[in-house]
C-alpha positions, 0 to 999 in steps of 0.5 A: 499499499503506497502512502504519502505525506499530505501538506497543509493547503494554502489558497495563495499562489506563491510568486514563482521568482522566489526560491521559497515560498512564503506561505510554506514557512509554517508547513516547514516548521511543522516538518522540522517539528515532525508534526506531519499529517499522513494519508494514504495514496490510492493504489490503482489496480487492474482486475478482470472482474468476474466470478465468485467473491472472496469470502474465504479468508480465515478470521479465526486464526490470523497471524498478528505481528507486533512492532514497537509502541508509537512506531506506526508499525503496520503503516505500509506492508508487503510480501517478500520472496528472496530470489535465492529461495522461491519457496520462502516467503516473509512479511515486511512492514513499515514503521515510519516513527520507529527509532534505529541504531543510527547515531544521533538520529531520532525516529528515522523510521524503519522496515521490519522483516517478519518471518513466515511461518511465524516463530518465537523471535520477533520481527527485526529491523532491516538496516537499509542505512546505519549512518548519521547525517552526512557532513560537508565543510562549508565556510571552514566548518563541518555542516550536515547536508542531509537530515534523517530524524523524523524522515518517515523511512518505511512510509512506503514499502514495495518488493520485486523479485527479491528487491525491496524499495522503501522511501522516506518522504520527509528526508531533508537535505541542504544545498549549503547556499543559505544558513539553516536552509534545508529542503524536504526532497525525500529519498528512497533505498533499495535492498538487494541480495537478500539485504546484503547490499543497499543503494539510495535513490534520490532524484529530487536531491538535485539542487534545482528549484522546482524540486526543493519540496519534492517529498519523494515517495515510491508508488509502485514497482512494475512487473518489468522492474520499473520503479515509479516514484512521485514528487507531489511538491515539485514545480510549486506543488504541481507535482511530478512523476519520475520512472527509471529501471531498478537495474539502472539505479544499481549500475554505477551506483556510488555512495558518495554521489549525493546528486546523480542523474541515473541513465534512462530516468524520465521526469514529467515537466512543468505545466501551465500555472493553471496546474499549480497545487495539482499534487501530481504523485500523491494524494493530499488532504489540505485542511482535511476538507478536499481530496486531490488524487493522482491516477496511476494506470494499473500494471495488471493486464486483463488476461482475456482482453488486455484491458486495464481497469482503474480503481480510485479511492476517495475517503473524504467524499461527502454524501449531501443527501441533505445539504445542510448536513453532509456526511463524510462517508468515503467512496471507491469509483471502478473505471472498466476499460472498453477500449484504449483509453476509453472507460465505462462510467464508473461503478461507485461503492460508497461507504456507510460509516461517517468519518470511517475513510472508506477507500483509504486503501485499495489492494488487489487480492488476486484470485482469492477463491480460485475461481479464475477471477480477481478480487480486491479489498477496500480499507476503512481504517476508522470505521467499525466498533470504537473506530478501530477499522474495517476491511471490505472484501469484493470480488468481480463478475463478468459484467463488472463487480458484485456490489455487496461485500462478501466478507468484512474483517473487523479491527480488534486492536486498539491504542491509547494514543491514536485510533487503531487504523486497521485497514490503513494499508493492504497487500494481497495476491501472494501465497504465504502458506502454499495452499494455492490460495493468495493471502492478505496482509492488513496493517493497523499502524495506530495499534502497531500491528500487521495481520496476516489473513490466510485464504481457506480452500473453497469446496463447490458442491453440486447436489441433486435431489431426485423424487421417483415417482413425481405423482403418488397414487393413494391407491397404489400401495406397494410398501409395507410398514413393518410396525403396523404390517400394512401396505402403503403408498411410497416413493424414493428420494435419491440424493447425489453430490459431486465436489470440486475445488482447487486444493481441497482435501481427497475426502470431503464429508458432507452433513445433509439434512432432508425435510419432508413436506417442509412447507407445512407449518410447525405443528402441522401434519406431515403427509409424508415420512421416512419408511425406516424412521416414521419421521419427517426429518433425516440427517446423514453424512455423505462421504465423497472421495477424489476417486469416486467423485459422485456419491448417492444415497436413496430414501423410501418415503411413504404417504400417510393414510388419507384419513390422517390428513386433509390437504391433497392438492398442495404439492409435497415439497422436499428440502435438502440442506447441506454443509461441510462436516466440521467434526471431520478434520481435513487431512493434510490441510492447515486450514479447514476448507469452506463451501462456495459462498455463491452456490446454493446450499439448499435444494427443493423438489416437489411431489404431488398426490394423484386426484380425480381431476383429469389428465392435467391432475388439476381440479377446477371446482364450481362452488355455489351458495344460497341461503334463506331465513325463517323470519325477517324481523328479530325483537331484542330481548325475545327468545326467538332464535333465527333459523338459516338454511344453507345450500351448497353445491359443487357443479365443477370438478372435485373441491378438496378440503371444501369448507363452509364459513358462517361468520357470526355477528357481534350481536348474535349468539351461535346456538347450534346446528339442527340435527333433528331434520332428516331432510338436511345433510348432517355436517361436521361443524365447529365453533371458532374464534380468530382474533375478534371474529366468531365463525362456525366452520363446516366440512363439506367434504374432501373432496366435495365431488361434482354434482354434490348438494348440501343443505345446512343451518348455521348463520352467515356464510361463504364456502372455500376449498384448497384448489388453486383455481376457482377456490372461493364460492360466491359470497352470500349476504342476508339482511334481517330487521332488528327491532327494539320494543319495550312496554314501560309503565309509570306508577306513583303513590302519595303518603298520606294521601289527605291532610285535615286542617287545622292540625290537632296539637300543633302550633305554628312557630314564628321562627322554625328551626327544624322540619317539624316546626312547619307542618306535616310530612308529605311523601311521593314515590314514583316508579318507572318500570320496563316490562320488556321484552327490549331494554331501554336506555337514556330515558328522561323523567321530569317531575313538577313539584308545587313549591310556593305561590308568590312568597308563601310556601306550599310544599317545602322539599327536604330531599329526593332519593333514588333507587336503581339506575337513575340520577335526579337533580332539581332547579333550585336548592332543597331545604333552603332555610337549612332546617334540621331534618329528621331521619326518613322512615322507610316506607316499604309498604308504600313501594309494595302498594304501588307495585301492586296498583293497576295503574299500567301505562303502555309507553309507546311515544317519547311524550307522555301524559299520565291520567290523574288518579281518583282521590280518596274522597271528593271535596269542593276546592281549588286545585293548585298546579304548576299553571297557577303557582310556582313549581320545583322542576326535578329532572331525572335521567335513567340508564339502562333498564332491562326487562323487568327492572325498575327505577324509583324516585322518592320526594320527601317534603312538608306542608307549610301549614302556616300558609293555609292557617293564616286565614282565620278559622280556616277549615278544610282538607288538603288532598295530595294527588300525583300527576307525573309528566314524563319524556321517555327516550328509550334510545332504541329504534328499528334497525336492520342488520346485514349479514355478510360472508 
């Protein structure tokens, strides 16, 4: 993985006639202080994208290499194969902030050699450079001409045919033209002959003005040995690309030459001013807000069409779905080449985690699963749990790319001082463990780790499930159940499997599970079972060897008796699942194989039960319904059950699992099915409750054969069968009128019925204080009685009570009491003088007399006027009522009164005797009659009920 230094961006264009840019002073101070901002440069690879995804990296047993804390061990990684021994592989890890043995040099950076297979010994530093800063005499003093502290050596590492190139982009040198002046030109070292010799390559150490802030770093090593390096600071940050052959660098090299021109070296030149700040040669993220990317054409050619494809990472891409809240998620653009320098519109992969930096690293993985096509990985070093980093594995298909990752690697390593950075550097397409599958190295520089993930061998299974016969005849019973000694209908299920794959073991064990009638819900009756176990599930092992690539096994399945199940139309689905048997360790393999991710691991086949429905075995019934009621009106409260006669017919082919559904209205109760009428067919019906819907379901036959005519008596209906075609009958709707009818009577009694004046032994008091002081007690009782049959509710009763005439009291009310579902309220205050009251004596004999009276009034209208009863004795006198005196209005509201229930109102008062005795020598009789006027609002009316099915 290439990495590079990203400078702080400036918005001013510097004057070109100055040797130094004034606006870079702060930037250079940061370099001297080692306070640099580093981000990865994108790696652009060629892929012939097709095939099956890279899903087979072993995450259970990765190899983890560790470096010194704070050294950024893992910032760059690569595989290394020495030319002397092609069977030996190792891992190289860059640590750009590591300390070395170089005298008086601080954090020069290093590259570590990590052996494979891993041993107890730790990774060791490779001594690319063991010297101090080189010195030169200037003005009679020895002064350094190079500065290796904080040079970030190891920020980039690449190997090719035994040669290793590592660069230090922050290496500084001085031309000794001005005191204290030094330029970040960068330098690279090449190790050869198994790290026995080293050469330095620093093309920007030229003394030329346009390369003073070159910041050289290595981009890639091509297959032909060409080294490609970038200098993004050249030409006032236009940047430049420099290429040369490694062989040419080695030829004629001398350690004493600080400035050297390599034969055959090519350098890109200056561009117009409009290209300033282009940073050609590396990625720069100034102020963490913009992204500048250099696109390198890939060096991995398409093996079929010899066309190069380009992958571009943009880890700072902002998703602006909501302009006010942009999200930094990162992207990767894949450009597939159609012709020379002609590319299709890019395929876009977008990150999903904010600030995850998706696209910070891209690596070619080679053919990770050995399907013939290339796969690749994308790093998001600050995604995942606690921002420890993630790596996404993708692979291509013939038309481009599988857009969903087949595998996601999660970083589990953390650091106290910096994010883990898992996925910041990636390297693949090399086989460490010699199992013919390429492996992957992931760097986590913040945690100081480099992790090796090995690829597992991929097993592709071609499985078959064959059923014979496909249609079973329940009448053809050819197999014997040994447990019951009966013949049953049976069929054969044949399971066959072949395995293939590169580098797979010689013997592969498959664990296979067969499920019969598996689409039936849990708890439902399975129509077929295995003959030997009488179960619907079978798990077995199938061992396949290389010498016999196909293995088969047969199973006998039988059909249960038709009386044990109803469903004869639904196909019998049989499901086969297979997996690798993990209990059998592979022989001769270090890693367990894995099933092909994109091959189905389950197979479904179907069998059918033979039905009498013609040659196509498909039944098309014609169900028809009709119904009639024995009454057109129901009165609420009466014991009058409704009888509904239903006629169901099938005028088509057989209707399997035919059922009659009768939905019961919420206001009705289901009584039962008429069974005494011999003219009606007796059906098996059951009452069901589904959520809040009540229904009666009757079985019409399985099948309900053609020309069947069935009559039945439930309430509310439609018919249904399990046939796919014409499964439902017509919907029958009945309408019945529901009426509420109530006979209501009002009865009343007065106690006493008459009062004789003057009163004996009673003297009026000028200022009465208790109720006995004003006169004799007068009590009225009114009863509203419902004789049914329907209940009434929301009834209104009004009592007009003579209370006073002008300023004289007549009947002074103390209290109003009620019994039953009734509440009363007067329009004036009771007992306004607040006289002391006595306990009311209960008068049950009055209520009994009242209920035995013959005053019955049938209430049929809302407004009622009850006839005045005859008094006990006739006198000539004046009748006082609300037309000539003032009355107290008592309003009563009555709740629900069922048949036989009553509501009672008791009004207790006293006659204000002084009003009648203030006439001298007055003698007479007061007759207390009752006259009730009421308005009954029963809340009931004739209603129609529609029965829908």
